[in-house]
C-alpha positions in Angstrom: -73.7 93.8 27.0 -75.6 97.5 25.7 -73.4 99.8 27.6 -70.5 97.4 26.7 -70.9 97.9 23.2 -71.6 101.7 23.2 -68.5 102.2 25.3 -66.9 100.6 22.5 -68.4 102.3 19.4 -67.5 105.9 21.7 -63.8 104.5 21.6 -64.1 105.8 18.3 -64.6 109.2 18.3 -61.0 110.1 18.9 -60.4 108.5 15.3 -63.7 110.1 13.8 -63.1 113.6 15.4 -60.3 114.8 13.1 -62.2 114.1 9.6 -65.1 117.1 10.2 -62.1 119.5 11.8 -60.4 118.8 8.5 -62.8 118.4 5.7 -64.6 121.2 6.8 -61.6 123.8 6.8 -60.6 122.5 3.2 -64.2 122.9 2.1 -65.0 126.5 3.6 -60.9 127.3 1.9 -61.6 126.0 -1.3 -65.2 127.2 -1.6 -63.7 131.3 -0.3 -60.4 130.5 -2.9 -63.5 129.3 -5.9 -64.7 132.7 -5.8 -61.7 133.9 -8.0 -61.9 132.1 -11.3 -58.2 131.3 -11.0 -59.2 129.0 -8.2 -62.6 128.0 -9.3 -63.4 124.5 -8.2 -66.2 122.5 -10.1 -69.2 122.3 -8.1 -69.6 118.6 -8.0 -66.1 118.4 -5.8 -67.7 121.2 -3.6 -70.6 119.0 -2.9 -68.9 116.4 -2.5 -67.0 118.2 0.6 -69.7 119.8 2.5 -71.3 116.7 2.9 -68.3 114.3 3.7 -67.8 117.0 6.3 -71.5 117.1 7.8 -71.5 113.2 7.7 -68.3 112.8 9.3 -69.5 116.2 11.9 -73.1 114.2 12.6 -70.8 110.6 13.5 -68.2 112.2 15.3 -71.4 113.9 17.8 -72.7 110.1 18.2 -69.7 108.8 18.6 -68.7 111.0 21.0 -72.3 110.9 23.2 -71.5 107.4 23.5 -68.0 108.0 25.1 -68.7 110.9 27.3 -71.4 108.0 28.9 -68.4 106.5 30.3 -68.7 109.1 33.2 -64.6 109.8 33.2 -64.5 113.0 32.1 -65.3 116.6 33.6 -69.6 116.6 32.7 -69.2 120.7 32.5 -66.4 120.6 30.1 -68.4 117.5 28.4 -71.7 119.0 28.0 -70.2 122.7 26.5 -68.2 120.2 24.1 -71.5 118.5 23.0 -73.4 121.3 22.7 -70.8 123.2 20.6 -70.3 120.4 18.1 -73.9 120.2 17.6 -74.0 123.5 17.2 -71.4 122.9 14.4 -73.1 120.1 13.2 -76.4 121.8 12.7 -74.4 124.9 10.6 -72.7 122.6 8.3 -75.9 120.9 7.7 -77.6 124.1 6.5 -74.4 125.5 4.7 -74.7 122.1 2.9 -78.4 122.9 1.8 -77.3 126.5 1.1 -74.5 124.7 -1.1 -77.2 122.7 -3.4 -79.7 125.6 -3.4 -76.6 127.6 -4.8 -76.9 130.0 -2.0 -73.7 132.1 -1.5 -73.9 135.4 -0.6 -73.7 137.6 2.4 -75.1 135.1 4.5 -73.4 132.1 3.5 -70.4 134.2 3.9 -71.3 135.1 7.7 -72.4 131.3 8.3 -69.0 130.3 7.4 -67.3 132.5 10.0 -69.3 131.3 12.3 -68.8 127.3 11.7 -64.9 128.0 11.5 -65.3 129.9 15.0 -67.4 127.0 16.3 -64.6 124.3 14.6 -62.0 126.5 16.8 -63.9 126.2 19.9 -65.1 122.6 19.9 -61.6 121.5 19.2 -60.4 123.6 22.1 -62.8 122.3 24.3 -61.8 118.2 23.0 -58.5 118.8 23.5 -58.8 120.3 26.8 -60.8 117.4 27.8 -57.7 115.2 26.9 -54.9 117.0 27.9 -56.1 119.5 30.6 -57.9 122.8 30.9 -54.8 124.8 30.4 -53.0 122.4 27.6 -53.3 125.5 24.6 -51.9 128.1 27.3 -49.5 126.2 29.2 -46.3 127.0 26.6 -46.9 130.7 26.9 -47.2 130.6 30.8 -44.2 128.4 31.3 -41.4 129.6 28.8 -39.0 127.0 30.1 -41.6 124.1 29.9 -41.0 123.1 33.1 -43.1 120.7 34.7 -46.1 121.9 36.6 -45.1 119.1 39.3 -42.7 120.4 41.6 -41.4 117.8 44.5 -41.6 119.3 47.6 -37.5 119.8 49.6 -38.4 118.1 52.6 -35.4 118.9 55.6 -36.4 116.6 58.0 -38.8 113.5 56.3 -39.6 112.4 59.6 -41.6 115.9 60.2 -43.0 116.2 56.8 -47.0 115.3 56.3 -46.8 111.7 55.0 -50.0 112.5 52.2 -49.6 116.3 52.2 -45.3 116.2 51.8 -44.6 112.8 50.2 -47.7 110.7 48.7 -49.2 113.5 46.7 -46.8 114.9 44.8 -46.6 111.0 43.5 -49.8 110.8 42.2 -49.9 114.3 41.3 -46.8 113.4 38.8 -48.1 110.3 37.9 -51.6 109.5 38.1 -53.6 113.2 37.8 -53.4 113.6 34.3 -55.8 110.6 34.0 -57.7 110.8 37.6 -57.5 114.6 37.7 -59.8 117.5 37.6 -60.9 117.0 34.0 -60.4 113.4 33.4 -61.5 110.4 35.5 -60.8 107.3 33.6 -62.9 104.3 35.3 -64.3 107.1 37.4 -61.8 107.3 39.5 -60.8 110.8 41.4 -57.7 111.0 42.6 -56.4 114.8 43.1 -57.8 115.2 46.8 -58.5 112.3 50.0 -62.0 112.6 49.9 -62.3 111.6 45.8 -59.0 109.0 46.5 -61.0 107.0 49.4 -64.4 107.4 47.1 -62.6 104.9 44.5 -64.0 105.2 40.9 -66.3 102.2 39.0 -65.0 98.8 40.5 -64.7 100.2 44.1 -62.1 101.1 46.2 -58.9 101.2 45.4 -57.1 101.8 48.9 -57.3 99.6 51.7 -56.0 101.2 54.9 -53.6 98.2 56.5 -54.0 95.8 53.4 -51.7 97.0 50.5 -52.0 93.7 48.8 -55.5 94.0 48.7 -55.5 97.4 47.3 -56.7 97.7 44.0 -53.8 100.8 44.0 -51.0 98.6 44.7 -51.9 95.7 42.5 -52.1 97.9 39.7 -48.4 99.2 40.1 -47.2 95.8 40.7 -48.6 94.8 37.4 -46.2 93.8 34.3 -45.8 97.1 32.6 -47.0 95.3 28.8 -50.8 94.3 31.1 -53.6 95.7 30.3 -54.7 96.8 33.7 -51.1 98.1 34.7 -50.9 101.7 35.8 -49.7 104.1 34.8 -50.2 103.4 31.2 -47.6 101.7 29.5 -46.7 104.7 27.3 -46.6 107.0 30.4 -43.8 108.0 32.9 -43.8 105.0 35.4 -43.0 104.9 39.2 -39.9 104.1 40.2 -39.1 100.9 42.7 -38.5 102.8 45.6 -42.0 105.1 44.9 -44.1 102.2 44.8 -42.5 100.8 47.8 -43.2 104.1 49.6 -46.5 103.5 48.4 -47.4 100.6 49.6 -45.7 101.2 53.4 -48.3 104.2 53.4 -51.3 102.2 52.5 -50.0 99.1 54.5 -49.9 101.6 57.7 -53.6 102.6 57.3 -53.3 105.0 54.6 -53.8 108.3 56.8 -54.0 111.5 55.5 -53.1 113.7 58.3 -50.0 112.2 60.6 -46.9 112.9 60.2 -44.1 110.5 58.9 -42.9 109.9 62.6 -46.0 108.7 63.8 -46.4 105.8 61.2 -44.4 102.4 62.2 -41.1 102.0 60.1 -39.1 99.2 59.9 -35.2 99.9 59.4 -35.7 99.1 56.1 -38.3 101.7 55.6 -36.5 104.6 57.3 -33.9 103.8 55.1 -36.6 104.3 52.3 -37.6 107.7 53.9 -34.5 108.7 54.2 -34.2 108.8 50.0 -36.9 111.5 50.0 -35.2 114.0 52.3 -33.4 116.9 50.7 -31.2 119.5 52.5 -32.9 122.4 54.4 -34.4 125.3 52.4 -33.0 127.8 54.6 -29.5 127.0 53.1 -30.4 126.8 49.6 -30.1 130.4 48.8 -26.4 130.3 49.6 -25.9 127.7 47.4 -26.2 129.5 44.1 -23.3 131.1 42.3 -23.0 134.9 42.4 -21.8 135.0 38.9 -23.8 134.9 36.0 -24.0 131.9 33.8 -25.9 131.9 30.3 -28.9 129.7 29.7 -28.9 125.8 29.4 -29.4 124.3 25.9 -32.9 123.7 25.2 -32.3 120.3 23.4 -30.5 119.1 26.4 -33.1 120.6 28.8 -35.5 118.2 26.9 -33.9 115.4 26.9 -33.9 115.4 30.0 -37.4 115.9 30.6 -38.2 113.2 27.9 -36.8 110.7 30.3 -38.8 112.0 33.0 -36.3 113.9 34.9 -36.8 117.0 36.6 -35.2 120.7 35.9 -36.1 123.7 37.7 -33.8 126.5 38.0 -33.1 127.6 41.5 -34.5 130.9 41.7 -36.5 133.3 39.8 -34.7 134.6 36.8 -31.9 132.5 36.8 -29.8 130.1 34.3 -28.8 128.0 37.2 -30.3 124.4 37.8 -31.7 122.1 40.0 -31.7 118.6 39.0 -34.1 116.0 40.8 -33.7 112.4 39.3 -35.6 110.7 41.9 -39.1 110.9 40.4 -38.0 109.1 36.8 -37.8 105.4 36.6 -34.9 103.5 36.6 -32.0 105.9 36.4 -29.3 104.2 35.4 -25.6 105.5 35.3 -25.7 105.7 31.6 -28.6 108.6 32.3 -25.9 110.6 34.2 -24.0 111.9 31.0 -27.6 113.7 30.2 -26.6 116.3 32.7 -23.1 117.0 31.4 -24.1 119.5 28.5 -25.4 121.3 31.7 -22.9 121.0 33.9 -22.2 125.1 33.3 -25.7 125.4 35.2 -26.2 122.5 37.1 -25.4 123.8 41.0 -28.3 121.2 42.8 -28.2 117.5 42.3 -30.5 115.1 44.1 -30.1 111.7 42.4 -31.3 110.1 45.9 -32.5 106.6 46.0 -31.6 105.7 42.5 -29.6 103.3 41.1 -26.5 105.0 40.4 -23.1 103.2 41.1 -19.0 104.2 40.3 -19.8 104.9 37.5 -22.2 108.2 37.0 -19.5 109.7 39.6 -17.7 110.3 36.2 -20.0 112.1 34.9 -21.0 114.1 38.2 -17.4 114.8 39.0 -17.8 117.0 35.7 -20.6 119.3 36.6 -18.0 121.6 38.6 -20.5 123.9 39.8 -22.5 121.7 41.6 -22.7 123.1 45.2 -25.3 120.1 46.9 -25.4 116.6 45.6 -27.4 114.1 47.0 -26.0 110.5 47.0 -28.2 109.1 49.5 -29.1 105.1 49.2 -27.2 104.7 46.0 -24.9 102.4 44.7 -21.9 104.3 45.2 -19.0 103.0 47.1 -15.3 104.2 48.5 -13.5 103.4 45.1 -15.7 106.0 43.0 -15.9 108.8 46.1 -12.8 110.4 45.4 -13.9 111.4 42.1 -16.0 114.2 43.7 -12.5 116.0 44.5 -13.2 118.1 41.2 -16.2 119.5 42.6 -14.5 122.8 43.8 -17.6 124.2 44.4 -19.4 121.4 46.5 -21.1 122.7 50.1 -23.4 120.1 50.9 -22.7 116.1 50.0 -25.1 113.6 51.5 -24.2 110.0 51.5 -27.0 109.1 53.8 -27.6 104.8 53.0 -24.3 104.2 51.1 -21.8 101.8 51.6 -19.1 104.3 51.9 -16.6 104.2 54.4 -14.2 106.3 56.3 -11.6 105.3 53.5 -14.0 106.7 50.7 -14.7 110.4 52.7 -11.2 111.2 54.0 -10.1 112.0 50.2 -12.4 114.6 50.3 -10.6 116.9 52.6 -9.6 119.1 49.6 -13.0 120.4 49.1 -12.6 123.9 50.8 -15.9 124.9 50.4 -17.8 121.8 51.6 -19.6 123.0 55.0 -21.7 119.5 55.5 -21.4 115.8 54.9 -24.3 113.6 55.8 -23.4 109.8 56.9 -26.3 108.3 58.4 -26.0 104.8 58.0 -23.0 104.3 56.1 -20.3 102.1 56.8 -18.3 105.1 58.6 -17.6 103.2 62.6 -18.1 105.4 65.7 -14.5 104.7 66.4 -14.4 106.8 63.3 -16.1 110.4 63.9 -12.8 111.3 66.2 -10.1 111.2 63.1 -12.7 112.7 60.7 -13.5 115.3 63.0 -9.9 116.1 63.3 -9.6 115.4 58.7 -12.7 118.1 58.7 -12.5 120.5 61.2 -15.0 123.3 59.4 -17.4 120.9 58.3 -20.3 119.6 60.0 -20.3 115.7 59.6 -24.0 114.1 60.3 -24.4 110.8 61.5 -28.4 111.9 61.8 -30.3 111.9 64.8 -30.5 115.9 64.1 -33.3 118.5 64.2 -33.9 120.3 61.1 -36.6 123.5 60.8 -39.7 122.2 59.0 -42.7 124.3 57.8 -45.3 122.6 58.9 -48.9 122.0 56.6 -51.9 122.1 57.6 -53.8 118.9 57.3 -57.9 118.2 57.9 -59.5 114.8 58.3 -61.3 114.2 55.2 -63.9 111.6 54.7 -65.3 110.4 51.1 -67.3 112.0 49.5 -71.3 111.4 49.7 -72.5 109.1 45.9 -74.3 111.7 43.8 -72.3 115.0 44.6 
C-alpha cells in the first residue's frame, strides 16, 4: 500500500514540474528588468514569485523522486536529472534568502545566471526521460522529419529471419517508445531478445508456444479503450495483420534465430507472411525516374505521417518518395486520397496487407510516376484493376494473395514499361498462363516458388539477462 501511494503521488510530477520552470523564469526576468526604473516591480511581488518558485521546485523534486521509484526510466539519466533538480532547488532557495536580505549585487547576478543554466539542463534531462535522449536534436539531424523506424524491404519472406527482419521492426515502431533504452514502463524493456525474454514487473510477457497465454498478445487483443491495452490508445496501433503475425511467431516458439521457412506455416499464414514481402533490393535503383522533381508539400507529408504512414525518400538527395501503408492501422480507401498531393514524387507504393479495395485504385491511378506498386493481400478485384492502365511508368506490380484473375490482368497489356507481375495465390488458373505469356511477352509473370537473393543477418542465441544486472 505504501508503494502504491508513493507511485500515485509521483504521478503528479508531470503536472508540478512546469511550475518552477515558469515561475522561476518569470522571477529572473522581472528581477533583471526591475533594475530599470521604468520596469520597477514592487518588492512584495518579487518575493512572492521567488517563494512560489522555490516551493514549487522542492515539490517537483519530491514527486519526481517518488516517480523514479517505479523503475520505468533509465537509471543514469534519472540520477542526473534528480541531482540537477536538487541543485536547482537549493540555488533557488539561496536566491530567495538573498532577496529577503536585499542582497542583489554581482554574486546574486552570477547565481541567477547559474540558475538559468540549471533550469535548461534539468528541463532537457526531463525531456530526455519522457521523449528520448535525442528529442531536442532529432529535428536538426533529420530535416525531413522522417520516422526513425525504417521498415525493411524483404525480397523473399521465406528466407528472412523471423525476429530480426519481421518481428523486431514491428516492436521498434510500436513498443520501444515506452519499453526501450530510456523508458521502461512496468519494468519492461523490449529492445533486445534478452530483455524481451526477461519480462517486466509482472513476469514474462511472451511464452513460446503459448501465444494466448502470453501477456504481450493478450494486451494487444484488449479493446482499445481498456486500461491495459497496448499500445496506449493515444499512440499508433498495430494492424490486425501485424498482431496476427506476432501471434503466429509466439505460437511457434518465439524463436530469435530461425528463418521464416524453418517455422510451421498454415496456408493462411503463408498468405499473411507474403504481405510483408517487398521487391528485391537490387532492382530498386532502376525504378527511379532520372528527371528531377520538386520537393513534395511538407503539409501533405505531415498528414500522412500523422496517419501512421511511413514516407521516405527513395535515395539520398532525391525528392522521389516511397510510401509504406503497411505499418499504419486500419488503412481505408479514403486514406489513399492523401497520396494525391504527392503524385509527382511518389514512385514506390507499398499497400500490401491493407484493407483497400477497387475504390482506392481511383486515387492510385492518378499517381502517374509510380514504378513499383504492391497490392498483395488486398481487396482489389478485376473490376478495378483496369484503372491502372494510366500508370504508364509502372514496372513492377504485386497482386499476390488477391482475388484478381486473368480477365483483370489482360487490360494491363498497354503498360509498355511493365517488367514483372506477381500472381501467386490469385484466381489466375494454370490453364491461363499460356495466354498470359503470349499477351505479356516481355513481362515476368511470377506464379511463386521463385528464388530471390537475400542478404542474411547474423543472429545469436540470446538468454534472459540475470536479475539485478
